[in-house]
VOPAGU-2260 file (C-alpha; in pm, 1 decimal, decimal comma):
REM VOPAGU-2260
SITE   aa  ch    i         X         Y         Z
SITE  MET   A    0       0,0       0,0       0,0
SITE  SER   A    1     136,9     340,7     -99,0
SITE  GLU   A    2     185,9     617,8     157,7
SITE  LEU   A    3     -90,6     820,5      -8,7
SITE  SER   A    4    -336,6     529,6       6,9
SITE  ARG   A    5    -242,9     471,7     372,6
SITE  GLU   A    6    -305,5     835,7     466,7
SITE  ALA   A    7    -638,5     834,8     282,4
SITE  LEU   A    8    -743,9     518,0     463,7
SITE  ILE   A    9    -648,5     665,4     803,0
SITE  ALA   A   10    -838,7     985,6     722,9
SITE  GLU   A   11   -1144,1     785,9     619,0
SITE  LEU   A   12   -1131,9     569,1     932,9
SITE  LYS   A   13   -1092,6     877,1    1150,7
SITE  GLU   A   14   -1394,9    1044,7     992,9
SITE  LYS   A   15   -1608,1     732,4    1027,4
SITE  HIS   A   16   -1499,5     701,5    1389,7
SITE  ILE   A   17   -1599,0    1061,9    1458,1
SITE  GLN   A   18   -1937,5    1019,5    1292,2
SITE  PHE   A   19   -1994,4     694,4    1482,7
SITE  VAL   A   20   -1933,9     870,1    1815,8
SITE  MET   A   21   -2155,5    1165,5    1720,4
SITE  SER   A   22   -2437,1     939,0    1598,3
SITE  ASP   A   23   -2450,3     784,6    1944,5
SITE  LEU   A   24   -2528,8    1127,8    2088,4
SITE  GLU   A   25   -2871,4    1174,4    1931,4
SITE  GLY   A   26   -3209,5    1005,9    1891,5
SITE  GLU   A   27   -3270,6     648,2    2001,7
SITE  SER   A   28   -2897,9     572,1    2000,8
SITE  LEU   A   29   -2845,5     830,7    2274,9
SITE  LYS   A   30   -3128,0     689,0    2487,4
SITE  GLN   A   31   -2987,0     338,1    2454,4
SITE  LEU   A   32   -2637,8     465,0    2534,9
SITE  LEU   A   33   -2753,2     652,6    2845,4
SITE  SER   A   34   -2958,9     359,3    2972,4
SITE  SER   A   35   -2676,1     110,6    2920,9
SITE  GLU   A   36   -2425,5     339,7    3094,6
SITE  VAL   A   37   -2657,1     385,4    3393,4
SITE  VAL   A   38   -2696,3       6,5    3415,3
SITE  ALA   A   39   -2316,9     -33,5    3403,5
SITE  ILE   A   40   -2263,3     227,4    3676,4
SITE  PHE   A   41   -2520,8      71,8    3909,6
SITE  SER   A   42   -2375,8    -274,7    3850,8
SITE  TRP   A   43   -2034,5    -138,0    3942,9
SITE  LEU   A   44   -2173,8      26,3    4259,0
SITE  GLN   A   45   -2298,8    -312,2    4382,0
SITE  SER   A   46   -1944,2    -423,8    4452,2
SITE  MET   A   47   -1799,6     -86,7    4554,1
SITE  THR   A   48   -1778,0      68,0    4901,6
SITE  LEU   A   49   -1721,1     433,3    4990,2
SITE  ASN   A   50   -1371,8     356,6    5121,9
SITE  GLU   A   51   -1283,0     181,4    4797,0
SITE  LEU   A   52   -1415,0     470,1    4590,2
SITE  ILE   A   53   -1233,1     755,8    4761,8
SITE  ASP   A   54    -999,8     813,7    5053,1
SITE  ARG   A   55   -1136,7    1019,1    5340,3
SITE  GLU   A   56    -819,2    1227,4    5363,3
SITE  LEU   A   57    -858,8    1323,3    4999,3
SITE  VAL   A   58   -1217,5    1430,5    5068,1
SITE  LYS   A   59   -1090,3    1647,9    5354,7
SITE  GLU   A   60    -822,2    1800,7    5135,3
SITE  ILE   A   61   -1073,9    1882,6    4861,6
SITE  ALA   A   62   -1322,9    2026,0    5112,7
SITE  HIS   A   63   -1063,3    2244,5    5288,0
SITE  HIS   A   64    -921,6    2373,7    4962,4
SITE  SER   A   65   -1266,2    2450,4    4819,4
SITE  VAL   A   66   -1375,5    2644,0    5126,7
SITE  LYS   A   67   -1052,4    2842,4    5160,5
SITE  HIS   A   68    -987,2    2919,2    4796,0
SITE  ALA   A   69   -1324,8    2935,4    4619,9
SITE  PRO   A   70   -1316,7    3269,8    4434,5
SITE  TYR   A   71   -1551,4    3556,6    4514,5
SITE  THR   A   72   -1524,0    3809,6    4232,9
SITE  GLN   A   73   -1691,5    4142,1    4173,3
SITE  ARG   A   74   -1889,1    3984,2    3889,7
SITE  LEU   A   75   -2021,0    3715,9    4123,8
SITE  HIS   A   76   -2110,9    3988,1    4374,0
SITE  GLU   A   77   -2307,2    4175,3    4106,6
SITE  VAL   A   78   -2489,2    3859,4    3998,9
SITE  ILE   A   79   -2597,9    3787,1    4357,6
SITE  VAL   A   80   -2718,6    4145,9    4411,4
SITE  LYS   A   81   -2910,8    4155,3    4082,2
SITE  THR   A   82   -3065,4    3814,1    4146,9
SITE  ILE   A   83   -3193,1    3921,8    4489,1
SITE  LEU   A   84   -3318,7    4250,2    4344,5
SITE  VAL   A   85   -3505,9    4075,3    4062,5
SITE  GLY   A   86   -3665,7    3841,2    4315,5
SITE  ILE   A   87   -3776,8    4126,3    4541,6
SITE  LYS   A   88   -3917,6    4340,1    4259,1
SITE  ALA   A   89   -4086,3    4056,2    4068,1
SITE  ASP   A   90   -4448,2    4124,5    3970,7
SITE  ILE   A   91   -4549,8    3785,1    4105,8
SITE  ASN   A   92   -4489,5    3922,6    4456,4
SITE  LYS   A   93   -4795,6    4146,1    4412,7
SITE  SER   A   94   -5021,4    3841,6    4422,3
SITE  THR   A   95   -4821,2    3629,8    4665,0
SITE  THR   A   96   -4864,5    3625,5    5041,8
SITE  LEU   A   97   -4731,3    3413,3    5325,7
SITE  ALA   A   98   -5060,2    3222,1    5333,4
SITE  THR   A   99   -5029,8    3124,2    4965,8
SITE  ILE   A  100   -4695,9    2953,1    5031,2
SITE  VAL   A  101   -4708,2    2829,1    5390,6
SITE  PRO   A  102   -5023,9    2648,9    5512,0
SITE  LYS   A  103   -5138,2    2768,3    5856,0
SITE  ASP   A  104   -5117,1    2412,8    5993,5
SITE  GLU   A  105   -4750,6    2389,6    5892,1
SITE  PHE   A  106   -4681,3    2729,6    6047,9
SITE  ASP   A  107   -4848,3    2618,5    6373,2
SITE  ASP   A  108   -4647,5    2294,7    6379,3
SITE  LEU   A  109   -4323,4    2490,4    6335,2
SITE  VAL   A  110   -4414,6    2735,6    6612,3
SITE  MET   A  111   -4503,5    2457,8    6856,7
SITE  HIS   A  112   -4187,1    2268,5    6768,7
SITE  MET   A  113   -3972,8    2574,2    6842,3
SITE  ALA   A  114   -4171,8    2648,3    7159,1
SITE  GLN   A  115   -4066,0    2313,0    7305,8
SITE  TYR   A  116   -3706,9    2428,5    7350,7
SITE  GLU   A  117   -3764,1    2576,1    7695,3
SITE  GLU   A  118   -3398,8    2563,3    7804,7
SITE  VAL   A  119   -3291,6    2756,5    7496,7
SITE  ARG   A  120   -3567,1    3012,1    7556,9
SITE  VAL   A  121   -3460,9    3059,1    7919,7
SITE  ASP   A  122   -3094,8    3102,4    7822,5
SITE  VAL   A  123   -3179,6    3354,4    7548,1
SITE  ILE   A  124   -3397,5    3559,0    7784,2
SITE  ARG   A  125   -3123,3    3560,9    8047,5
SITE  ALA   A  126   -2858,5    3664,8    7795,0
SITE  VAL   A  127   -3075,2    3952,3    7667,6
SITE  LEU   A  128   -3169,8    4075,2    8014,6
SITE  LYS   A  129   -2808,9    4067,6    8136,0
SITE  SER   A  130   -2706,0    4294,9    7851,0
SITE  PRO   A  131   -2583,4    4640,6    7965,3
SITE  ILE   A  132   -2802,6    4794,1    7695,7
SITE  TYR   A  133   -3114,3    4634,5    7843,1
SITE  SER   A  134   -3013,4    4741,5    8194,2
SITE  GLU   A  135   -2974,9    5098,6    8073,8
SITE  LEU   A  136   -3307,6    5082,4    7891,1
SITE  ILE   A  137   -3503,2    4945,5    8186,9
SITE  SER   A  138   -3340,1    5201,3    8419,7
SITE  ASP   A  139   -3449,0    5480,4    8188,4
SITE  VAL   A  140   -3803,3    5344,9    8164,1
SITE  LEU   A  141   -3832,5    5311,7    8543,1
SITE  TYR   A  142   -3699,8    5662,4    8600,3
SITE  HIS   A  143   -3938,4    5828,0    8355,7
SITE  GLY   A  144   -4226,5    5618,9    8485,9
SITE  ILE   A  145   -4160,8    5729,3    8845,9
SITE  LYS   A  146   -4115,2    6091,1    8742,1
SITE  ASP   A  147   -4437,1    6097,8    8535,7
SITE  TYR   A  148   -4631,0    5934,8    8817,1
SITE  VAL   A  149   -4509,4    6179,9    9079,7
SITE  MET   A  150   -4575,3    6482,7    8862,2
SITE  ASN   A  151   -4892,3    6382,3    8677,1
SITE  GLU   A  152   -5055,8    6056,2    8768,6
SITE  ASN   A  153   -5055,6    6008,8    9147,9
SITE  VAL   A  154   -5383,4    6003,1    9342,2
SITE  VAL   A  155   -5322,4    6327,3    9534,0
SITE  THR   A  156   -5262,9    6543,4    9226,3
SITE  LYS   A  157   -5563,2    6388,4    9050,6
SITE  LYS   A  158   -5820,7    6389,3    9331,3
SITE  VAL   A  159   -5740,6    6713,9    9517,6
SITE  PRO   A  160   -5814,9    7021,3    9306,5
SITE  GLY   A  161   -5521,5    7253,5    9254,2
SITE  VAL   A  162   -5258,9    7022,9    9404,3
SITE  GLY   A  163   -5110,7    6938,4    9065,9
SITE  SER   A  164   -5068,6    7305,2    8976,7
SITE  LEU   A  165   -4940,5    7376,6    9325,2
SITE  MET   A  166   -4676,9    7104,4    9295,4
SITE  LYS   A  167   -4560,6    7242,7    8963,0
SITE  MET   A  168   -4554,9    7596,4    9100,2
SITE  GLY   A  169   -4372,7    7471,9    9405,7
SITE  ALA   A  170   -4122,9    7287,5    9191,1
SITE  LYS   A  171   -4054,2    7608,3    8997,8
SITE  SER   A  172   -4012,0    7806,5    9316,5
SITE  ILE   A  173   -3782,3    7547,0    9467,6
SITE  ASN   A  174   -3577,8    7537,2    9146,4
SITE  LYS   A  175   -3531,9    7913,1    9171,0
SITE  ALA   A  176   -3433,1    7897,6    9535,0
SITE  MET   A  177   -3224,5    7581,6    9501,8
SITE  PRO   A  178   -3136,7    7537,8    9132,9
SITE  ASN   A  179   -2956,9    7205,9    9187,2
SITE  LEU   A  180   -3231,0    7039,9    9389,7
SITE  GLU   A  181   -3412,5    6883,1    9091,7
SITE  ASN   A  182   -3087,0    6746,6    8958,3
SITE  MET   A  183   -3006,3    6608,8    9302,8
SITE  ALA   A  184   -3350,3    6443,2    9323,9
SITE  GLU   A  185   -3309,7    6301,1    8975,5
SITE  GLY   A  186   -2968,6    6166,9    9070,3
SITE  ALA   A  187   -3105,9    6010,4    9387,8
SITE  VAL   A  188   -3386,4    5833,2    9200,7
SITE  LYS   A  189   -3146,8    5704,5    8936,5
SITE  LYS   A  190   -2904,0    5589,8    9204,3
SITE  TYR   A  191   -3181,5    5397,1    9375,7
SITE  ILE   A  192   -3284,2    5234,7    9047,5
SITE  GLU   A  193   -2924,5    5139,6    8967,8
SITE  ALA   A  194   -2873,0    4995,0    9314,5
SITE  ASN   A  195   -3177,5    4772,3    9269,6
SITE  ILE   A  196   -3142,2    4697,5    8898,0
SITE  ASN   A  197   -3032,8    4336,7    8949,9
SITE  ARG   A  198   -3343,1    4266,4    9153,5
SITE  THR   A  199   -3553,2    4432,1    8881,8
SITE  LEU   A  200   -3384,7    4225,6    8610,0
SITE  ASP   A  201   -3436,4    3903,5    8804,7
SITE  LEU   A  202   -3804,1    3988,2    8838,9
SITE  SER   A  203   -3823,5    4070,0    8466,5
SITE  GLU   A  204   -3666,2    3734,6    8386,2
SITE  LYS   A  205   -3916,1    3545,8    8600,6
SITE  ILE   A  206   -4209,6    3733,0    8449,3
SITE  LEU   A  207   -4087,5    3672,2    8092,6
SITE  ASN   A  208   -4022,4    3303,2    8153,2
SITE  ASN   A  209   -4367,4    3261,5    8305,3
SITE  SER   A  210   -4530,8    3459,8    8026,1
SITE  LEU   A  211   -4348,9    3298,9    7735,1
SITE  ASN   A  212   -4488,8    2950,7    7784,6
SITE  GLU   A  213   -4598,8    2734,7    7493,8
SITE  HIS   A  214   -4957,5    2860,0    7513,8
SITE  ASN   A  215   -4861,3    3228,2    7503,2
SITE  ILE   A  216   -4602,0    3173,2    7231,4
SITE  LYS   A  217   -4880,2    3019,5    7023,3
SITE  LYS   A  218   -5096,9    3328,6    7089,0
SITE  VAL   A  219   -4812,3    3561,0    6985,3
SITE  ALA   A  220   -4753,3    3354,2    6672,4
SITE  ASP   A  221   -5125,6    3362,5    6588,1
SITE  HIS   A  222   -5125,6    3740,2    6629,2
SITE  PHE   A  223   -4822,3    3762,7    6400,3
SITE  TRP   A  224   -4992,7    3538,7    6142,2
SITE  ASP   A  225   -5310,7    3747,0    6148,7
SITE  ASN   A  226   -5104,9    4059,7    6080,2
SITE  VAL   A  227   -4889,7    3927,0    5796,2
SITE  GLU   A  228   -5074,9    3640,6    5626,9
SITE  GLY   A  229   -5249,1    3866,8    5378,0
SITE  LYS   A  230   -4965,7    4110,4    5307,6
SITE  GLU   A  231   -4815,1    4084,9    4959,6
SITE  PHE   A  232   -4445,4    4004,0    4930,8
SITE  SER   A  233   -4415,7    4310,9    4707,7
SITE  LEU   A  234   -4413,1    4522,0    5025,6
SITE  ALA   A  235   -4052,6    4409,2    5077,7
SITE  ALA   A  236   -3951,8    4635,7    4788,9
SITE  ASP   A  237   -4063,1    4935,1    4996,6
SITE  TYR   A  238   -3808,3    4856,5    5266,0
SITE  VAL   A  239   -3493,5    4777,1    5069,1
SITE  SER   A  240   -3313,8    4946,2    4782,4
SITE  GLU   A  241   -3046,5    4813,2    4550,0
SITE  SER   A  242   -2791,6    4997,1    4763,5
SITE  ASP   A  243   -2919,2    4820,9    5077,7
SITE  ILE   A  244   -2892,7    4482,1    4909,0
SITE  ASP   A  245   -2544,4    4562,9    4779,7
SITE  LYS   A  246   -2426,6    4657,9    5128,9
SITE  GLY   A  247   -2587,3    4348,7    5281,0
SITE  VAL   A  248   -2424,8    4114,1    5029,6
SITE  ASP   A  249   -2091,9    4289,9    5079,2
SITE  MET   A  250   -2116,0    4241,6    5456,4
SITE  ALA   A  251   -2197,5    3873,1    5406,2
SITE  LYS   A  252   -1898,9    3841,4    5170,8
SITE  ARG   A  253   -1657,7    4001,1    5419,2
SITE  LEU   A  254   -1792,2    3780,1    5698,4
SITE  TRP   A  255   -1754,0    3468,0    5482,7
SITE  LEU   A  256   -1398,6    3556,4    5381,7
SITE  GLU   A  257   -1310,6    3582,1    5751,3
SITE  VAL   A  258   -1503,4    3276,4    5869,3
SITE  ARG   A  259   -1377,8    3040,8    5599,5
SITE  ASP   A  260   -1022,4    3067,0    5737,8
SITE  ALA   A  261   -1132,6    2996,7    6095,6
SITE  GLU   A  262    -973,5    2687,8    6247,8
SITE  TYR   A  263   -1309,8    2594,8    6401,2
SITE  ILE   A  264   -1474,1    2561,5    6059,9
SITE  HIS   A  265   -1204,9    2329,6    5929,1
SITE  ASN   A  266   -1197,2    2121,7    6247,5
SITE  MET   A  267   -1573,8    2081,8    6222,6
SITE  MET   A  268   -1544,2    1973,3    5858,6
SITE  ASP   A  269   -1292,6    1705,7    5962,2
SITE  LEU   A  270   -1526,3    1581,7    6235,7
SITE  VAL   A  271   -1822,7    1557,7    5997,5
SITE  ILE   A  272   -1622,8    1380,5    5725,8
SITE  ASP   A  273   -1465,8    1138,2    5975,5
SITE  ASP   A  274   -1807,7    1057,2    6122,1
SITE  PHE   A  275   -1959,0     997,4    5777,2
SITE  PHE   A  276   -1677,3     766,3    5669,0
SITE  THR   A  277   -1680,0     581,4    6002,3
SITE  ARG   A  278   -2052,4     508,3    5966,1
SITE  HIS   A  279   -2069,0     450,0    5590,1
SITE  GLY   A  280   -1715,1     371,4    5473,6
SITE  GLU   A  281   -1769,2      -3,5    5443,0
SITE  GLU   A  282   -2126,2      22,3    5319,3
SITE  GLU   A  283   -2192,9     -82,3    4960,0
SITE  LEU   A  284   -2253,4     231,7    4757,7
SITE  ILE   A  285   -2554,3      78,9    4584,4
SITE  ASN   A  286   -2739,1      64,4    4917,2
SITE  MET   A  287   -2653,3     424,5    5002,9
SITE  VAL   A  288   -2755,3     553,9    4660,4
SITE  ASN   A  289   -3084,3     362,7    4662,5
SITE  GLU   A  290   -3173,4     471,9    5015,6
SITE  LEU   A  291   -3104,6     834,5    4921,8
SITE  GLY   A  292   -3367,9     795,9    4650,1
SITE  PHE   A  293   -3136,9     797,2    4347,4
SITE  ASP   A  294   -3208,6     442,0    4236,3
SITE  GLN   A  295   -3144,2     310,2    3886,3
SITE  ALA   A  296   -3498,3     376,3    3758,3
SITE  TYR   A  297   -3494,0     737,7    3879,0
SITE  VAL   A  298   -3148,8     817,0    3738,0
SITE  THR   A  299   -3231,7     653,4    3401,9
SITE  GLU   A  300   -3554,1     851,8    3372,3
SITE  GLU   A  301   -3386,5    1183,3    3463,4
SITE  VAL   A  302   -3087,2    1156,6    3227,5
SITE  ASN   A  303   -3314,6    1049,8    2941,4
SITE  ARG   A  304   -3549,9    1334,0    3019,4
SITE  HIS   A  305   -3291,0    1614,2    3014,1
SITE  LEU   A  306   -2968,3    1516,4    2835,6
SITE  PRO   A  307   -3112,1    1458,0    2484,4
SITE  ASP   A  308   -3247,4    1815,1    2471,5
SITE  VAL   A  309   -2916,1    1953,8    2597,0
SITE  LEU   A  310   -2707,7    1756,0    2346,9
SITE  ALA   A  311   -2945,3    1850,3    2064,0
SITE  LYS   A  312   -2833,1    2214,9    2081,7
SITE  GLU   A  313   -2631,9    2289,9    1770,2
SITE  SER   A  314   -2368,8    2490,4    1959,0
SITE  ILE   A  315   -2314,2    2204,4    2204,0
SITE  ARG   A  316   -2297,5    1938,8    1929,9
SITE  THR   A  317   -2047,5    2150,3    1737,9
SITE  PHE   A  318   -1828,0    2186,7    2044,9
SITE  ILE   A  319   -1846,9    1815,2    2130,3
SITE  GLU   A  320   -1760,9    1718,1    1774,6
SITE  SER   A  321   -1460,7    1952,6    1777,5
SITE  ARG   A  322   -1333,5    1790,7    2099,6
SITE  VAL   A  323   -1395,2    1435,6    1967,7
SITE  ARG   A  324   -1213,6    1524,5    1645,3
SITE  SER   A  325    -923,2    1684,2    1832,5
SITE  ASN   A  326    -871,7    1384,0    2058,3
SITE  LEU   A  327    -912,9    1121,0    1784,3
SITE  GLU   A  328    -672,3    1305,2    1555,3
SITE  ARG   A  329    -396,0    1249,0    1810,1
SITE  PHE   A  330    -465,1     878,5    1798,2
SITE  TYR   A  331    -481,6     848,4    1419,2
SITE  GLU   A  332    -179,6    1069,5    1370,0
SITE  SER   A  333      18,6     829,3    1587,7
SITE  ALA   A  334     -74,7     531,8    1368,6
């Protein structure tokens, strides 16, 4: 055979090979190919365990690297902001309410489930009430309440004609004669409140814990539902602007970039991966896949439902053919 005839034969074989591969990626041939490959994969899984498939240390390495080095670009930031904005401003929100998405029974079940965590509720209440901000707030409320009562609401000033005016006139006269007296009285009241604030906070805690029982939490939740169930989601657009969303996403990004380097996060990932491999490492993968719901029938139906339409796109077929041709050319050129 001459060199020219040999090259022509190789070129012809290469072209037939390419067309054979491409013909398998459309019509009935594609469906048969996908079904047979799914069968082959599930047959292989019957004799394969998780430990045989992949090493747990490799999984850890991949997980750590992905968390620490996954890129967050400005373009990604813009996509997230625009996506949230489109969702908030969508016209469908004008006809959508909480009640159209969440059934009241499901809402009630969630509320009662959360209400069962009494220890958590007690700890949260204690943490809030021990906050310096709350102490300052309650001190201020008590002071103004006492002051308003003394000046305006006590029985003597209400029942005895002229006493209220007399007290105010007397206060003015006293302030003229002793300009610092009111400040001294104010300071004394505040000092008394501060000295007894812990007792007040303890009482507040007891009252809140007694009030926030499961029954009352249900009543509060029902009141909340009655107020919001009929409100359209479109109202959210009145509260947030694109600038607000941008700032919120940026804050989340900065928090994530800090948190993803935290030793705690990576230690927790190791613990979760170790636990999963300890419990499932020697389990046959076919059992795990089936129990997760991705059995052979489901996978076959899904790939045959979606892949043919994807591979039928001219741009995708052209790209695949170019890659098949490129890789087969290397083989035939080596012949």
